[in-house]
C-alpha positions in Angstrom: 82.2 83.2 94.1 79.5 81.0 92.7 79.8 79.5 89.7 76.1 79.8 89.1 76.2 83.5 89.3 77.9 83.4 85.9 76.2 80.4 84.2 72.7 82.3 84.7 74.4 85.3 83.7 75.6 83.9 80.5 72.2 82.0 79.9 70.1 85.3 80.2 72.7 86.5 77.4 71.8 83.9 75.3 68.1 84.0 75.8 68.5 87.6 74.5 70.7 87.0 71.7 68.4 84.2 70.5 64.9 86.2 71.2 63.7 86.6 67.6 60.6 88.7 68.5 60.6 92.5 69.4 59.0 92.0 72.4 60.5 88.9 73.8 64.1 90.8 72.8 63.2 93.8 74.8 62.4 91.6 78.0 65.2 89.4 77.5 67.8 92.3 77.4 66.2 93.7 80.1 66.4 90.7 82.3 70.3 90.0 81.1 71.5 93.7 81.6 71.5 96.8 83.8 69.6 99.9 82.3 72.8 101.6 81.5 74.4 98.3 80.1 76.9 98.2 77.5 78.0 96.0 74.2 80.9 96.3 72.2 82.5 94.3 69.3 84.4 95.1 66.6 81.4 96.0 64.4 79.0 97.4 67.2 79.0 99.7 70.2 75.8 99.8 72.0 74.4 101.5 75.1 71.1 100.7 77.2 68.4 98.3 76.3 67.2 99.6 73.3 70.2 99.9 71.2 71.4 96.7 72.5 68.1 94.8 71.3 68.5 97.0 67.9 72.1 95.3 67.5 70.6 91.7 68.1 67.8 92.6 65.7 70.6 93.6 63.3 72.4 90.2 63.8 68.9 88.3 63.3 68.6 90.2 59.9 71.7 89.1 58.5 71.7 85.6 60.0 68.2 84.7 59.5 67.7 81.1 60.9 70.7 81.2 63.1 71.0 80.7 66.9 73.9 81.3 69.2 75.3 78.6 71.6 77.4 78.2 74.0 80.9 76.6 73.0 82.7 75.3 75.9 82.2 76.2 79.7 82.1 79.8 81.5 84.9 80.9 83.5 84.5 83.6 86.2 85.6 85.5 89.0 84.6 88.4 90.9 82.5 90.1 88.3 83.8 89.1 85.6 83.1 86.0 83.1 84.4 84.7 79.9 83.1 82.6 77.8 83.2 81.2 73.9 79.7 80.7 71.6 79.2 80.0 67.8 76.5 81.2 65.7 74.9 78.2 64.2 72.6 77.5 61.3 68.9 75.6 62.2 69.3 74.1 58.8 72.4 72.7 58.1 74.5 73.1 61.8 77.2 75.1 60.2 78.5 77.8 62.6 80.2 80.5 60.5 80.5 82.9 63.2 82.4 82.2 66.2 83.6 84.4 69.1 84.5 84.8 72.8 82.8 87.4 75.1 84.0 88.8 78.5 81.0 90.0 80.8 81.1 92.3 83.8 78.1 92.1 86.4 76.6 94.1 88.7 75.8 92.9 92.4 72.6 91.4 91.3 74.3 89.4 88.3 73.0 91.7 85.5 75.6 92.6 82.7 77.1 96.0 83.0 79.3 95.7 80.0 80.0 92.9 77.2 83.4 93.0 75.3 83.1 90.8 72.1 86.1 89.2 70.2 85.2 87.6 67.0 87.2 84.4 66.1 85.3 83.5 62.9 83.7 85.5 60.3 82.8 84.6 56.9 84.1 86.6 54.2 82.4 89.7 53.3 80.4 90.4 56.9 
């Protein structure tokens, strides 16, 4: 399989997670996920574009001034890819939150499902 497929999907995924404006976030989520796509991590479970966009908006409310960035390489096979990420402060470069995600893609390279794992979370989060 072409590794560009996985990297393109992950790029769209981060575009959605880093979109701060409501309209831009809605467009980015629609570009990254299938209409019935899902997102699950230890704190959230969402299905469909509106719920996924709401989870992302909630994260921005909890961590204003932070952006997600890829931490390492994207690894994929068949319709599945995995990657690690950090949530980084745009002010001081600290990364209090980090994790790893596994995504499942449809034939067009859009995300059908995300299974997120948190590797580092600040106390009280």
